N, C-alpha and C positions, 0 to 999 in steps of 0.2 A: 597593782597593774591596772591600767586603764581598760575599762570595759565599755563597749558600745551596745546599748540595747537595740534589738531589732524592731523596726516598725511593724505594726500589726494591721491586718485588713479591717475594714470598717465593720462594726458590729450592727449598727442601725443608724437611722437618721437621728439628728439631735433634736428630739422632741421631748415633751414632758414625760416624766417617768410613768410607765403604764401601771395600772392597778391590777390586782389579782383578777378582777372580773374582765378587764379589757385586754389583758396580755394574750396574744395569739398562742395557740398550742405549739409544742416543740417542733412538730413537723412543718409548721408554716414559717419558721424563722428563716431569714435569708441564709443561704449556703454557698452562693457563688463566691469562689475564691476563698472559701473557708479553710482550705487545707494549707494555706501559705505558711503559717508559723510552724506547723508540724513538719512541713517539707523543709523549712530552713533549718530546723533543728536536727533533722535526721539526714544522714549521709547515705551513700550507696552501700549496699551490702556486698560482702565477699562470698566466696563459695561456701564458707562455714556458716553464713548467716549473721556474721558479726556486723553490727551497725556502727559506723564511725560518727561520733559527735564531738562537739567542742563546747565545753561548759565555759571555757575562757572567754570566747567572743560572742557566745550566744546565751546570755542568762535567760533562764526559762520564763516564759510569759506566766503571770499570775494565774493560778488555776481557777477557772470558772467551770463548775460542774454542768453537765448537760441537763441534769435534773435541777429542781428548784433549790436555790440558796436563800435561806430565810434568816433574817436578823430580827429577833424578838426585842421589842422595847418595853420599858416599864410603863406603867399606866394602863390605859385601855389596850385590849388585845389587838394590836395593829401589827401587821407583817408587811415587809417590802419583799416582793418576790421577783427575782430577775432570772430569766432564762437566756442563756448565751450559747452559741454554737459549740459543738463538741470539738471542733478543730482548735479551739482556743484552750483546750485542756492539755496540760502536759502531765502525763500519767504518773510521773515519779515525784511530783511536788505535792505537799499537803494543801488542803483548802485553806485560803486565807480570807475569811469573811470580813476581817477588819478593813481590808482594802476595798470592800465592795458595799457593805451595809453598815448602818449605825449599830453600835454596841450599847449595852446598858450604861456604860460609863459616860456615854455622850449626853445622857438625860440628867438634869438637875433633880436631886431627890426632893420629895415634898418637905415644905417648911412646916414643922409641927405646930408652930405658934400662929400660923396663918389660918384664916377661915377655910372651910371646905371649898367655897366658891373661888377663893384666891388659889388654893391648891390646884383645883381643876383647871383654872385658867393658866397657871404656870406650867402644869403638866402638858396642856394642849399646846402651849407655845413651844415647849421643849420638843414635843413630837414633831411639830411643824419645822422647827429649826433642824432637828435630826434628820428629818426626811429631805429637807432642802439641801443639807450637807451631803447626804448620800447621793441625791441627784447630781449635785455639783461634781462629786467624785466620779460618778459614772460618766458625766458629760466630759470630764477631763480624760478619762480612759478612752472614750469614743473619739475625742479629737486626736488623741495620740494614735489610735488605731487607723484613723482616716488618712494618716500620712502614707505616702507611696511605699509599698513593700520593696525592700531591697534584699534580693536573694543573694547569698554569698557566692554561689557557684553558677558558672555558665554550664550548659548541658554538654556533656562530652560527645554525644553522637552528632549534634548540630555543629559542634566545634570542628569535628572531623570533616564534615561536609564543607565547612568554611575553609579548611585546609586545602581540600581538593579544588575549591574554587580559586585559591591562590595559584594552584598549578595551572588551572585554565587561564588565568590572567597572563601567565608567562607565555602561553601559546598565542595570546592576542598581542604580544609586545612586538611592534615592528622593528624595534632596535635589536632584537635577538636574531641570530642567523636562522634562516628559513627552515632548514632541515631539523634544527633543534626545536623550533616551534611545533613542527609536525610530530616530533617525538614526545613533547609535552602533552599533545592530544592523545597519543597512545598511552602515556603514563596515567593520564586522568582516567581513561577507560578502564585500564587494569586496576587502578586503585578502587574505582567504584564497584567493579565485579567482586573484589575481595571484601568490601564493606557490606555488600548485600549477603555474600556467602557466610560471613561470620557475624557481623554486629546485627544486621536486620534479621537474619535467621535466628540468632540467639534470643533476640527480644520477642520474636513471634512465638518461639518455643516456650519461653517463660510465661508469656500471656496465656498460651493454650493450656499449660499445665497448672495455672494458678500460682506460680512462684514469683511472678513479676511484682516488684515493689516500686514505689515512687522513687524517681531518680533524685540524686542530690540537688539537682537544679529545681526541684519542686514539680516537675511534670509528671503527670500520671502516665502509666505505660501506654495506654491506647492513644492518649493525646500525643505522646512523644512519637509513636509509630506514624500517626497521621501527619505530623509535621515533617518527619523524615521523608515520607513519600512525596509530600508536596514540594519540598525543597529539592529532592532528587529528580523530580519531574522537570522542575525549572532548570536545573544544572544540565541534565541531559539534553534538553532542548537547546540550551545555550551552546553546548558542546558541539552538537550537530550544525548549528548555525555558524559557529566560528569556522568549522571545516569548510562548509559550502560557500560562505561569503568571504572569507579571508584567506584561508590556507590554500585551498584548491586553486583559486585564481592566481595567487602569488606563485604557486608551484608551476602553473601553466606558463607564466611569464618566464620561468627559469627552464622551460622545455621539459617539464616533468608533469605528466598528466595521468589521472585515473579515468579511463574511458569505459564506456559501456559497449556491449557486443555490437550493437547496430552502428556504432561509430567507426568500426573497423572496416578497412578495405577488404575486398574479396581475397587477395593473396594472404593477407594477415589472418582472416578467418580460416583459410585453407590450412595454414600452419597450425592453428589451434584445433582444427578438426583432427589432425594427426596427433597432437598432444593429448586430446580427450581420449582418442580411441586407444593409444598406447599406455597412458599413465593414469588416467582418471577412471574410465569406464570399468576396468577390472576390479576396482576397489569399492564401487558404489553398490549399495543394497537398497533398492526401492522397496518401500513397505506400503502395501494397500491397507485400507481400513474398510472392513465389511464384516458380515456375521461370522465369517471363517477366520478373519484377521483382526483381532482387537487392536485398539489404538496403541501404537508402539510406545515403549518407554523412551523419553527424550532426555539424553544425558546433559548434565549441566555445562553451560557455556559453549555447547555445540551450536554451530550455525546450520539451519535446516531450511529446506524448501517445502512449503505447503502447496500441494498441487491439486487442482480440481480437474478431473477427467470426465469424459463422456463416452459411453459405449455407443458407437454409431448404429448398432443393430437395435438394442433395447432402448436407446435414448436415456438410459439411466446415468445420473451423475454420481461420481465416486471421488473419494479423497484418498490422497497418497502423501507420503512423506519421504523425502530423500535427504539424507544427512551429508553435509559438505565434509569431506575427509579433513581431519585436523592435522594429519601428517604431511599434507601437501601444502605448497605455498599458498597463503591467503590471498595474495595479489600476484598475478602471473605477469612477468615482464614480457611484453609483446615484442620489444626491440632487442632482446637479449642476444639473439643470433644474427641480427642484421649487420650489414657492412657499414663502416663508418661513412658518413655522408659529407665530411669535410667541415661540419659545424664546429665552432669552438668548443661547445659543450654538447655531447651527443644527446640525442633525443631519448627520453625514457618514458615509456607508456605502460601503464599497468591495467590489466582488466581483472575485476574480481572473479575468483574461481566459481562463485555461485552463478555468475552470468554465463560462463562457459558451460556449466551443467544445465542451466535452464534452456540454453539454445539447442541442447541435444536431448531434451526430455522425450522426443518421439522415438529415440533409440532405446530409452529405458522402458517405455510403455508402448510397444509397437501395436498398431491396430486400434489404439485409443486416440480420441481427440483431446488435446490439452486446452482447456478453456481459460485457466488462469493459474498464476503461480506467484507466490510471495515468500519472502524470507522471514524467518522468526527465530528467536533465541531465548532460551530459558535459563535462569540462574537458580541454583539449588543451594540448600544448606550443605556446607562441606567442612564444617568444623568437626573435630574428632573428640570423642568422649571415651576415655579408657579408665575404668575403675581399677587403679593399680593394686589396691589392697586385696582385690578378689582374684588376681591372676598370678600364676606361678612364674610365667615367663612373659615379661613385658613385650619382648620382641615379637613373639608369635601373636600376642593379643592385638598389637598394633597392626600387624599385617592383616588380620581379619577385619579390623575396623576400617582399614583403607579400602577393602572391597565394599563395605557397607556405605562408605562415603558417596559412592556413585549413585545411590538411591535415596538421597536426602530429599525432603519435601521442597517444592518450588517457592521462591520468594519474589521472583520478578519475571515477567514475560515481555520481551521486546518484539514488536511486530513492525513490519513495513507500514508506513502511514497510509498508504493507498489500499490496504488490505480490505476485502469486502466484508460486510457485517456478518454474513453467514459463516464465513471461514473464521472470522475473529471469534464469534460466539462458540464455535466448535472448539477452538484452541483453549479458550477460557474455561469451558466446561471440562474438557479432558485433562487440562493441566491442574484444575482445582485451584485457581487463583481468583482473587477478587478484581473488580474493575479498577480499583486504585493501584493494583500491582501490574497493570498493563501499561507499557510505555510505547506509544506509536511514534516512530522515528522515520526520518527520510533515509532511503538506502544510499550507500551501503551501510548495514549494520556492523557492529563490532570493529570499531576503529583501532583496535590494538594492532591491526595489520599495517598501520602506518609506520611501524618500526622498520618494516622492509624498505619503505621509501626513505626513512631517516638514515639508513645504512648505506645509501648510495655513495659512490666515491666522487663527491663533489666538495672538495675541501673549502672552496670559497663560500659554501652555504652552511658550514659547520663551525663549531668553536675552533680556534687555532689549536694545533696539535701541541700537546704539553708532555714533556718527558720528566718524570719525577727524578729528584736528586737524592744522593746519599748524604746523610747528615755529616757535618764536619768531624764530629767525634769518631765516626766509623771510617773516615777516609782522609785522615790528616796528611798522609803521604801518598803521592801518586806512585803506584807500583803496579807491576804485572801480576804480583802475587796477591791473593785475597787477604784482607785485613783480618787479623785474629780478633774476632768479636769479643771473646772473653777478656782479652787484655784491654780492649777499649772500654768495656763495661766496668772493669775493675778500676780504671782511672777515674771515671765519674758516671753518674747516672746519665742515660740518654733519653731525652724526651723526643718522641716521634709524633709527627703530624702528617698523617696520610690524607689525600693522595699526593701532597706536596713532597713528602719524603717517601721514597721508594719502599714498597713492602717487600719486594724480592730481595733487595740488598740489605735489609734489616731484619725483620722478623723471620722471613723465610730462610735467610742465610744463617741466622742464629740457630734454628732448628736443624738445618742441614749440617752445619759444622758440629752440632752436638751429636748428631748421628754418626759422624765420621770420626770424631775425637776419641782416641783410645782411653783418654783420662775420664771420660764421662761414664758414670755408673748407672744413672737413672734419668728418665725423662718422664714427666707427668704433664698431661695436656688436656684442656677442655676443647671440645669441638661441638659447636652449636649449628652452624651452617658452613659448608665448605663446597668447593667446586667439584665437578665431575672427574677432572683430571688433577686432583689436588696434590701439589708437591709436599704439602704438610703431611698428608697421609702417607706418601711415599717415604718421607724422612722417618716417620715413626716406624714403618715396617722395616726400613734399612736398619734402624737402631735395634729393633727386636731381633732381627736375624743376625746381628753382630753380638748378641749375647747380653745387651743392656736390659735393665728392668724398664719396661715401658708400660705406662698406665694411660689409657684414654678414656675420659669421661665424655661419652657421646650422648648428646641429647636427641634421641630419635624422635621426639615429639615436636621438634621445631616445625611450626605450621607451614604446610605446603612443601616441606623438604623431607618429609618422613621417609619416603621411598628411597631417596638418595642416601639418607643417613643410614637406613637399615642396610643398604648394600655395602657401604663403607664399614660399618660395624662388623659385618660378617667377614669382610676382607681382612680387617685388622685381626680379628680372632684367629683366623687361619694362619696368620703370620706370627702368631705367638704373643701378640699384644694383649695385656690385661684390659679387657673392655668392661666398663661398668656403666650404668645408666643413671647414676646419681642417687638421690634420696627419694624414696617413695612419696608421691604426692607433691613433689616440687620439681619444676623444670630447672635444669642447671644452665643459666644464662651467662654466668661469669666468663670472662675472657682471660684465661690464665695459662702460663707455661712455667714449669719449674724444671731446671736442669741441675743435677747434682754431679760435681766434678772433683776428682781426686787431683790435688796439686801438692807440690813439695812441702808446703806448710800445713797441709791437712785438707779436709773436705770444704768446698765452697759451694754455695747455692746461687745460681744465676736465674733471674726471674723476668718475666714479661707480664705486665698487666695492661690490658687494653680496653678500649670502648667499643671496638668492632670485631667482627668475625674473622676467623683465620681463613680467609678466602682471598686468594691473589686477584681474582677477577673483580669482585666487588670493591676490593681495596683501591682500585683505580678509579672508582666512581663515588665512593662514600668518603666523606670527611670524618676522620676519626683521630683519636689520640692514643698513645701507647707509651709505656715506660719500660726501658731495659735497666735493670739494676742488680747489683749483687749485695745490697744492704742486708746484713744478717737478720735484722728484725723482719724484713719483708720475706726473706727466705724461710724464716721460722713460721710466719703467718701462713704462707702458702703451703708448707709442709702439713700444718695442722688442718688446713681447709681441705687439702686433697685427702688426708686421712679420714676426715669427716664424710667426704663424698664416697670413698671406697669402703669404709668400715663403719664403726659405731663410735661416735664421739660427740654426743649431744651437748656437752658442757664446755666446748672449746672456746677459748678466749683469744682475742687478737689485739695486737699493739698498733699497727699502722693501717689496718684494714677495718672498714665498716662492712659488715656482712649481713645480707638479708637471708632469712626473714627475722633474724634475732636483733641486730643492733643498727641496721642502717637507718630506719625511720627515726628511731630514738636518738641516734647519734647526730643526725642532721637537725632535728628539732632542738636538741641541746645546744648546738652551735648557733642557731638562730637566737635562742634565748640569751646566749652570751653576748650577742651583738646588741641586744636590747639593754643589757646590764652596762655594756661598754658606753653605749650612747648616754644613758642616764648618769654615768660617772664622768662624762665629758671627754672620753677617749674616742679615737677613730672607730667608727662603726659603719657597716654596710654589708649587703648580701648581693652577690651576683650569681645567677644560675644560667646554665646553658643545657637544655635537654631537648629530647624529641617530643615529649609529652609531659604535661603536669596536670594531674587529676586528683591525687590523694588529698582528701579533705584535711587531714591532720597537718600535712606539710603546708597546705595553703593557709589554714588558719594560723599557723605559726608565722607565716609571712605577713598575714593581716595584723597580728599582734606587733610585729616589728614595725610595720608602717604606722600603726596607731601611736607607737612610742616615739616616732620621728626618724626611724632608721630608713635610709634610702634602699630600695630593693629594685634591682634590674633583673629581668628575666628574658632570655632569648629562647624561644620555643619554635621548633619547626612545625609540629602538627597540632595535636589536641591541647587546648588550654582551658582550664575551668576557672581561672582566676578572673575576677572582675577588677581591673585596675582603675584608679582614679575615682573611687567612690568616696565622697566626703565622710570623714569619720570612721572609715573602714580601711581604704586602700589608696588614699591620695598620694602616698609616697611610693607607690609601685608602678613601674613602667614595664610594658610587655612589647617585645618586638619579635618579628619572625623574618627569617632570611631563607630564600629558596633561590636556586640557581643551577649552574652547571653540575655541581657535585651535590649529593644528598647530604645535608648537614646531619651528622649522626653522633658526634661526640657529646659526652655528658661531663659538665664541669660545675663544681660548687666552690665559690670563692667567698671567704669571710674576712673582713678587715682585721678582726683579732686584736683590737686595740692598738694597732700599729705594727703588729706582727702577723701578716696575712696567713691564713690557713686555706689550702687548696686541696680538693679531692678530684680525682677523675675515676671513672668507672663505667660499668655496663648498664646501670639501672636508670630507668626513667621513673618519674614520680607517679606511678600508677599502682593500684592495688595488686595487680598480678605481679609486678616486679618486687614490691615490698613485702608481700605476704605469701605468695605462691611460687617464688623462684629463688634459686640461689644466686645471689648477685654479690659483687665485690667492688668496693670503691677504695682506692689507694690515696693516702695522704702524701703529698709531695714534700720534699725537704729542701731541695737546692733552691736558693733565692733566685737564681737565674731562670729556672723553670717556672717558678711562681710568677716572676715578673713577665715572662713571655705569655703566659695564659691571661694575666691581668690585662696585658695589652690587647690580646685577641678579644676579650670581653668588652673593653672600652671601645675598640673599633666597631664591634657589633652593635652597640648602643648609640654610637656617635650620630648626630643629626645629618652629617655629610655622608653617611653610608645608606645605600639603598636598602629599604626594608618595608615591612608592613607594620603598622601601628594598631594596637588593640585598644578599643575604648570600653567603657563600663557596660555598654549594652551588647557587647560581644561582636561588634562590627570591626572588621579589619580594613584598614585604609592603606593603600599603597603609596609610599613616598619614594619615587625614584628620579625625580627632577627637582632642581632648585627653583627659586622664584623667577629666574630668568629662562627656565626651560632647559637648562643644561643637565645632562645625566649626573646623578650622584655617584659616589664611589661604589663600584661593585666589589664587594669584599673578597670574593674568591679570586677575581682577576688581580686585585691589589696584592694579595698574598703570593700569587704566582710571580708577579713582577718583583716582589721583594725577596724572593728566594735566591740564594747564590746559584750560579750555573752548575750543572751536573759535571762532576769530574769524569774524566775518561778512565778507561781501564776495564778489567774483566769484571763480569758480575760476581758479586760476593755472596 
């Protein structure tokens, strides 16, 4: 197998070899960048402390000890002593002095027939030759080390910020509908909030506890944190500028404006006085800060007013805080109750809620003078940590942890850019944040509120309305009666592609019919995220109340959906559903349904394996794949997997499933290795991947090996990508693309050429450590050639130069390609798929 050695950092200038007397002490050796090789050889650690490495693509650097390495020569007592940086030591390799110094075999033994003078001369010449040879070898190593260091992996955190920058680019695109551009601004803000709450907070916590390790990209933890903050500052400033300079003026041209209090006419202010008195004032709680009132706790993501007051009697200045209620509309529609004015498009003006509150501060602090007020917002750590092995009831433990979440340490402080230095210093001191964690921004802060603007009923400013269709296999005959889904699935597997295929007439109808069918004996279902009024949950409850055996594997630790999932778990339990929470220590992320049905010829198992959640709402917005099948092998695999989730079955084997954490990573690596063998044997070979994120070093190194062997590798990734494509000798046969748009690209597909017989998997797993090591994931191998061809076409279109996408280069820079050489828009993949779908059949919802 072809191996590509990694370049090494410079050890020293190419000067004559130092002697023992002139060599600087160890502490004086250059160390800048000395961690490069070690960083390249070591991957990111998982929760168990396991370090992922790849000996295949990263042969260890020859070991140079940090202490002296001495090669003794024959003849006079001469030593060549070389000190090299510790970073070039690979701890698991033996010292190889033959690679560094001359050995005794390099010296010609004395000629016993020669004179002593001749022997001394020959010995001296041999020493000189040996020393010169050693110096030449060292110079060669130094020249090799001076080559630019190629790190195998891009940094995952910086890659995530690059993903959010792509979201921001959509907001800047004048070709997109205006209200959708406003929504992309809100999505950017929401994404960045979660990034700080989880990723930045986690990194800070690991640094504080001393558990942080060098990232797989080679960046030290504190260096990485500094780079994250610098880039986040740049992106937030750009975000605010796009709103102020592009989106707000464009909205104003469309008769939609966000106005400040002083821009309102007196009658409009009068209406809002009433609104404040009746709906806002009763829920406000002004908090003063003085010796009797300590600085209040500021909850995460809440918007607040910092107010400076003065007592007119004592002339003493005081500080107070007013929280903007989160349950009230972030932006108040000034014209909501006004009469139509005959305009083609009615005027819509919004005033920020904090402006309304600020204009009434005299009513909150009667008798005090309001000197100044500014908005601020704090982001706190809000990730959950539950030690499952130490609790008897996971549900109760999680409920307690949710209460603690509100008191996480701060990781970001956003303040109005015109805030005074005294007030800013007070907030920084009381919040306990550093200056680098302070983000001065123009008001209004928290542009998540633009979702309210994006929801306006202005069809001409939004994407054209799209109604999902029912697949032909489930609606072959127009009829007023619902299609029998079980009969349709028995005829052939049904590949679903949401949101282009309706979720309600496929997956939802499958479970609803299963709940109503008297022949159905059991239903087993995983639930990771679901909606508040979930028809899936209702169907499971109906089935349990009808006497069927119903098992629900509820993942109550789904991030930021914990409270909703706890609520539905209790509701299911009360209805008689067997509710379990999966395997201790692992999140259950797999998307699986299993229906056991008694038929005239015996029991049959009907299955659904998907890439997305069982959530009818997000199914209209997320691009996902699913498979409905009654294949006996799949039914047997799902029965075994559900038994593993609900009972004890640690040695379960599967036939058509790859299941994490046991076989998914190894199964995919094995498939990649087979493509290398196919290529070397002259058979068709290739790898195509579509995922949300790809970070796992083992998978990436396998793709690098395939590239080095000459196998073409295409990767479509929506979010984080640690692959460096196009690096000579490493990844020149790898191409990486990213597609963002109207729908959230969420499906996961793995396609292998298979020597002419393609192998395709779909499933729930991204190529990340958490998915492959700390979650229960499942990927299904497709069998029907028609389904395999359909997904192959999807991947080909995704990588096609005529399709609008972002291209990733070896330096981690994403470049958008959405116009051709003549300036014409390239194909929008999602719009193309919508136009290619057959029209929706009429008839009742199934």
